[in-house]
C-alpha positions as CSV (number, residue, x, y, z in Angstrom):
1,X,13.7,20.8,10.8
2,X,16.2,19.8,8.2
3,X,15.2,17.0,5.7
4,X,17.8,14.3,4.9
5,X,17.5,12.9,1.4
6,X,19.4,9.9,0.4
7,X,20.9,9.6,-3.1
8,X,18.7,6.6,-3.9
9,X,15.6,8.7,-3.4
10,X,16.5,11.1,-6.2
11,X,15.8,10.7,-9.9
12,X,18.5,10.5,-12.5
13,X,19.3,12.9,-15.3
14,X,19.1,12.2,-19.1
15,X,21.8,14.3,-21.1
16,X,21.2,14.8,-24.8
17,X,24.3,16.7,-26.3
18,X,25.4,15.5,-29.9
19,X,28.3,17.9,-30.4
20,X,31.9,17.5,-29.3
21,X,32.4,16.2,-25.9
22,X,29.4,18.1,-24.4
23,X,27.6,15.2,-23.0
24,X,30.7,13.9,-21.4
25,X,31.6,17.2,-19.7
26,X,28.0,17.7,-18.5
27,X,27.8,14.1,-17.2
28,X,31.2,14.3,-15.4
29,X,30.2,17.6,-13.6
30,X,26.9,15.9,-12.4
31,X,28.5,12.7,-11.4
32,X,31.1,14.5,-9.2
33,X,28.1,15.5,-7.1
34,X,26.9,11.8,-7.0
35,X,24.0,12.5,-9.4
36,X,23.1,9.7,-11.6
37,X,23.5,10.4,-15.4
38,X,22.8,8.7,-18.6
39,X,24.3,10.6,-21.6
40,X,23.2,9.8,-25.2
41,X,23.8,11.1,-28.6
42,X,21.0,12.6,-30.6
43,X,21.2,9.7,-33.1
44,X,21.0,7.0,-30.5
45,X,17.8,5.3,-29.3
46,X,16.4,8.2,-27.5
47,X,13.0,6.4,-27.0
48,X,14.7,3.6,-25.1
49,X,16.2,6.0,-22.6
50,X,13.1,8.0,-22.2
51,X,11.1,4.7,-21.4
52,X,13.4,4.5,-18.3
53,X,11.7,7.7,-17.0
54,X,14.4,10.2,-16.4
55,X,13.6,12.7,-13.7
56,X,15.3,15.6,-15.6
57,X,16.2,16.1,-19.2
58,X,19.2,18.2,-20.2
59,X,19.4,19.1,-23.9
60,X,21.8,21.3,-25.9
61,X,20.7,23.6,-28.6
62,X,22.3,21.4,-31.2
63,X,19.9,18.5,-30.3
64,X,16.7,20.2,-30.7
65,X,15.7,18.6,-34.1
66,X,12.2,18.1,-35.1
67,X,12.5,14.3,-34.6
68,X,13.9,14.7,-31.0
69,X,11.3,17.3,-30.0
70,X,8.7,15.0,-31.3
71,X,9.9,12.1,-29.4
72,X,10.2,14.1,-26.1
73,X,6.7,15.4,-26.7
74,X,5.4,11.9,-27.0
75,X,7.0,10.9,-23.7
76,X,5.8,14.0,-21.9
77,X,2.2,13.2,-23.2
78,X,2.4,9.9,-21.4
79,X,3.3,11.3,-18.0
80,X,0.8,11.1,-15.2
81,X,-0.9,14.2,-14.0
82,X,1.4,14.7,-11.0
83,X,4.5,14.7,-13.2
84,X,6.1,18.0,-14.4
85,X,9.4,16.9,-16.0
86,X,12.1,19.6,-15.7
87,X,14.0,20.1,-19.0
88,X,17.1,22.2,-19.1
89,X,17.8,23.7,-22.5
90,X,21.5,24.9,-23.0
91,X,21.6,27.5,-25.6
92,X,24.4,29.3,-27.4
93,X,24.6,33.1,-26.8
94,X,23.6,33.8,-30.4
95,X,20.5,31.5,-30.2
96,X,17.1,33.0,-31.0
97,X,15.8,32.4,-27.4
98,X,12.3,33.8,-27.8
99,X,11.6,31.8,-30.9
100,X,13.0,28.6,-29.3
101,X,11.1,29.1,-26.1
102,X,7.8,29.6,-28.0
103,X,8.4,26.5,-30.0
104,X,9.3,24.3,-27.1
105,X,6.3,25.6,-25.0
106,X,4.0,24.7,-27.6
107,X,5.6,21.3,-28.2
108,X,6.1,20.5,-24.5
109,X,3.2,22.0,-22.6
110,X,3.6,19.8,-19.7
111,X,7.2,20.3,-19.1
112,X,9.1,22.6,-16.6
113,X,11.3,24.5,-19.1
114,X,14.6,26.0,-17.8
115,X,16.8,28.0,-20.2
116,X,20.5,28.6,-19.8
117,X,23.0,30.4,-21.9
118,X,26.4,28.7,-22.4
119,X,29.0,28.8,-21.0
120,X,27.2,28.2,-17.6
121,X,29.3,28.2,-14.5
122,X,29.4,24.4,-13.3
123,X,28.5,25.1,-9.6
124,X,25.4,27.2,-10.9
125,X,24.4,24.3,-13.3
126,X,24.8,21.6,-10.6
127,X,22.9,23.7,-8.0
128,X,20.0,24.1,-10.5
129,X,19.9,20.3,-11.3
130,X,20.0,19.4,-7.6
131,X,17.1,21.8,-6.8
132,X,15.0,20.4,-9.6
133,X,15.8,16.8,-8.5
134,X,14.3,17.8,-5.1
135,X,11.3,19.2,-7.0
136,X,10.8,15.9,-8.6
137,X,11.2,14.1,-5.2
138,X,8.5,16.3,-3.8
139,X,6.3,15.6,-6.8
140,X,6.5,11.8,-6.2
141,X,5.9,12.4,-2.4
142,X,2.8,14.3,-3.2
143,X,1.8,11.5,-5.7
144,X,2.3,8.8,-3.0
145,X,0.4,10.9,-0.4
146,X,-2.5,11.4,-2.8
147,X,-2.5,7.7,-3.7
148,X,-2.4,6.7,0.0
149,X,-5.2,9.0,0.8
150,X,-7.2,7.5,-1.9
151,X,-6.5,4.0,-0.6
152,X,-7.4,5.1,2.9
153,X,-10.8,6.6,1.8
154,X,-11.7,3.4,-0.1
155,X,-10.6,1.3,2.9
156,X,-12.5,3.5,5.3
157,X,-15.6,3.2,3.0
158,X,-15.2,-0.6,3.1
159,X,-14.7,-0.8,6.8
160,X,-17.9,1.4,7.5
161,X,-20.0,-0.8,5.3
162,X,-18.6,-4.0,6.9
163,X,-19.2,-2.6,10.5
164,X,-22.7,-1.7,9.4
165,X,-23.3,-5.1,8.0
166,X,-22.0,-6.5,11.2
167,X,-24.2,-4.2,13.3
168,X,-27.2,-5.4,11.3
169,X,-26.3,-9.0,11.7
170,X,-25.7,-8.6,15.4
171,X,-29.1,-7.0,15.7
172,X,-30.9,-9.8,13.8
173,X,-29.2,-12.5,15.8
174,X,-30.1,-10.7,19.0
175,X,-33.6,-10.1,18.0
176,X,-34.3,-13.9,17.3
177,X,-33.2,-14.7,20.9
178,X,-35.2,-12.1,22.9
179,X,-38.7,-11.9,23.9
180,X,-39.0,-8.3,25.0
181,X,-38.0,-4.8,24.0
182,X,-35.9,-4.4,27.1
183,X,-34.0,-7.6,26.6
184,X,-33.4,-6.6,22.9
185,X,-32.0,-3.3,23.9
186,X,-29.8,-4.7,26.6
187,X,-28.4,-7.6,24.6
188,X,-27.9,-5.5,21.6
189,X,-26.1,-2.8,23.5
190,X,-23.8,-5.3,25.1
191,X,-22.9,-6.9,21.8
192,X,-22.0,-3.5,20.3
193,X,-20.0,-2.7,23.3
194,X,-18.1,-6.0,22.8
195,X,-17.4,-5.1,19.3
196,X,-16.1,-1.7,20.4
197,X,-13.9,-3.3,22.8
198,X,-11.8,-4.7,20.2
199,X,-10.6,-1.2,19.4
200,X,-9.8,-0.7,23.1
201,X,-7.8,-3.9,23.3
202,X,-5.8,-3.1,20.1
203,X,-5.5,0.6,19.7
204,X,-5.5,1.7,23.3
205,X,-3.4,-1.0,24.9
206,X,-1.3,0.2,27.8
207,X,1.9,-0.8,26.0
208,X,3.0,-1.9,22.6
209,X,1.6,-5.4,23.0
210,X,-1.7,-7.1,23.4
211,X,-3.0,-10.5,24.2
212,X,-4.0,-12.4,21.1
213,X,-6.7,-14.3,23.2
214,X,-8.1,-11.0,24.2
215,X,-8.1,-9.7,20.6
216,X,-9.8,-12.8,19.1
217,X,-12.1,-13.2,22.1
218,X,-13.4,-9.5,21.9
219,X,-13.6,-9.7,18.0
220,X,-15.9,-12.8,18.0
221,X,-17.8,-12.2,21.3
222,X,-20.6,-10.2,19.6
223,X,-21.6,-13.4,17.8
224,X,-21.5,-15.7,20.7
225,X,-24.0,-15.1,23.6
226,X,-26.6,-17.0,25.7
227,X,-24.1,-20.1,25.9
228,X,-24.4,-20.5,22.2
229,X,-21.0,-20.3,20.4
230,X,-21.2,-19.7,16.7
231,X,-17.5,-19.1,16.6
232,X,-15.3,-21.4,18.7
233,X,-11.8,-20.3,19.4
234,X,-8.8,-21.9,21.0
235,X,-5.0,-21.5,21.2
236,X,-2.2,-20.8,23.6
237,X,-1.7,-17.5,25.3
238,X,0.4,-15.3,23.1
239,X,1.3,-11.6,23.6
240,X,1.5,-9.9,20.1
241,X,2.4,-6.3,19.0
242,X,-0.3,-3.8,18.5
243,X,0.3,-3.8,14.9
244,X,0.0,-7.7,14.6
245,X,-3.1,-7.7,16.9
246,X,-4.7,-4.9,14.7
247,X,-4.0,-6.8,11.6
248,X,-5.3,-10.1,13.0
249,X,-8.5,-8.4,14.3
250,X,-9.1,-6.7,11.0
251,X,-8.6,-9.9,9.1
252,X,-11.0,-11.7,11.5
253,X,-13.5,-9.0,11.0
254,X,-13.2,-9.6,7.2
255,X,-13.7,-13.5,7.7
256,X,-16.6,-13.0,10.0
257,X,-18.3,-10.5,7.6
258,X,-17.8,-12.9,4.7
259,X,-19.3,-15.7,6.8
260,X,-22.3,-13.7,7.8
261,X,-23.0,-12.7,4.1
262,X,-22.2,-15.9,2.3
263,X,-20.8,-18.6,4.6
264,X,-21.4,-20.6,7.7
265,X,-22.9,-17.7,9.8
266,X,-25.5,-17.1,7.2
267,X,-27.3,-20.3,8.3
268,X,-28.7,-20.8,11.9
269,X,-26.8,-24.0,12.4
270,X,-23.5,-22.8,10.9
271,X,-20.4,-22.7,13.0
272,X,-16.8,-21.6,12.7
273,X,-13.7,-23.0,14.3
274,X,-10.8,-20.5,14.7
275,X,-7.7,-22.2,16.0
276,X,-4.1,-21.1,16.6
277,X,-1.2,-23.3,17.4
278,X,2.6,-23.1,17.7
279,X,5.0,-25.6,16.1
280,X,8.7,-25.7,16.7
281,X,9.8,-27.3,13.4
282,X,12.4,-25.0,11.9
283,X,12.0,-22.4,14.7
284,X,8.7,-21.3,16.5
285,X,6.0,-20.8,13.9
286,X,2.4,-19.7,14.5
287,X,-0.5,-21.4,12.6
288,X,-3.9,-19.8,12.3
289,X,-6.8,-21.8,11.0
290,X,-10.3,-20.6,10.1
291,X,-12.7,-23.4,9.4
292,X,-16.4,-23.1,8.5
293,X,-19.1,-25.8,8.7
294,X,-22.9,-26.1,8.5
295,X,-23.3,-23.3,6.1
296,X,-24.6,-23.4,2.4
297,X,-22.6,-25.3,-0.2
298,X,-19.6,-23.2,-1.2
299,X,-18.6,-22.3,-4.7
300,X,-15.5,-20.4,-5.5
301,X,-16.5,-16.8,-6.7
302,X,-15.7,-15.7,-10.2
303,X,-13.8,-12.5,-8.9
304,X,-11.9,-11.8,-5.8
305,X,-13.6,-9.4,-3.5
306,X,-12.0,-6.7,-1.4
307,X,-12.2,-8.7,1.8
308,X,-10.3,-11.6,0.3
309,X,-7.7,-9.3,-1.3
310,X,-7.3,-7.6,2.1
311,X,-6.9,-10.9,4.1
312,X,-4.4,-12.2,1.5
313,X,-2.4,-8.9,1.5
314,X,-2.6,-8.3,5.3
315,X,-1.9,-11.8,6.6
316,X,0.9,-12.1,3.8
317,X,2.5,-8.9,5.0
318,X,2.3,-9.9,8.6
319,X,3.5,-13.5,8.3
320,X,5.7,-13.3,5.2
321,X,3.7,-15.9,3.5
322,X,0.4,-15.8,1.6
323,X,-2.6,-17.5,3.4
324,X,-3.9,-20.7,2.0
325,X,-7.6,-19.8,1.1
326,X,-9.8,-22.8,0.1
327,X,-13.5,-22.7,-1.1
328,X,-14.2,-26.2,0.0
329,X,-17.7,-27.5,-0.8
330,X,-18.4,-28.2,2.9
331,X,-17.1,-25.0,4.2
332,X,-14.7,-22.0,3.5
333,X,-11.3,-22.3,5.0
334,X,-8.3,-19.9,5.6
335,X,-5.0,-21.1,6.9
336,X,-1.7,-19.0,7.4
337,X,1.5,-19.7,9.0
338,X,4.6,-17.7,9.7
339,X,7.6,-17.2,12.2
340,X,6.5,-16.3,15.6
341,X,9.2,-13.7,15.7
342,X,7.4,-11.6,13.1
343,X,4.5,-10.8,15.5
344,X,6.1,-11.2,19.0
345,X,9.5,-11.8,20.7
346,X,9.9,-15.5,21.7
347,X,10.0,-14.6,25.3
348,X,6.3,-13.7,25.2
349,X,5.2,-17.2,24.2
350,X,3.5,-19.3,27.0
351,X,3.0,-23.0,26.1
352,X,-0.3,-24.6,27.2
């Protein structure tokens, strides 16, 4: 399968050629192929241009002064582990290639050195530059993939810990309300099944949409049983996208976990109100409100935990506005609003 690469995805080329009009000729040949170029003289502020992070450096033999080699060496030393900057060295035919190669390999050990003897055919030179721009693109893609994998591992680890904490809480809540082992086993199994049903509702929905009422109800149901509602929910029937349902369910999970550990659900009489409403001012907007009461006195933490960061980031991305999180003394609160169109088409809203 062919890969289509847009110009904006590719890096740019820094050309360092102090003699005659070499820099202008090199830059012109590259720009003809829509390659972004910045051409500088050896006596100009090279450090300033290197700070802009060129993807490729093209340097002529005449520019290889000790000062220039040293500045480029410092720049390369600051590169991340994934980065192997291609450097094209354009040499005269009479240049001592072996000596120059040894010197530069010792000075620039983390660079991809490519030596060419002048005059070099423009087509050959441009093709070599384009090939190495693609190499740089692949390097960045590998970097992004590794970083994303690292984030996913951290997120998975956090999710597993929170799920285990929830399972433990469900067990303790169930144990307090049962009088026999059979009742404990039955009630605990039912609550775990309800927790599992959230994944069924969100990830295995028949289409690309899911009921917000179902998502919220299945998320909180493990904590409400035997006619006792620790988490009270209310709101109009809304059909949301699977992605929006997933985000809301995961944010609810974080809020519930936090309430179990530190907030209203850590106390026997603590309760939570989770209410969503729709307002028409300025177009349909969805409001989500999480309000805790009856828990221990609330104090704002000295540092922001992963759960709070996730709720801020996830809700902010979903609704286009950062949620208002308040550590009120009488109970933690979280409120977020955003255009209804960001999570579901208008036609899927049913007023109640």
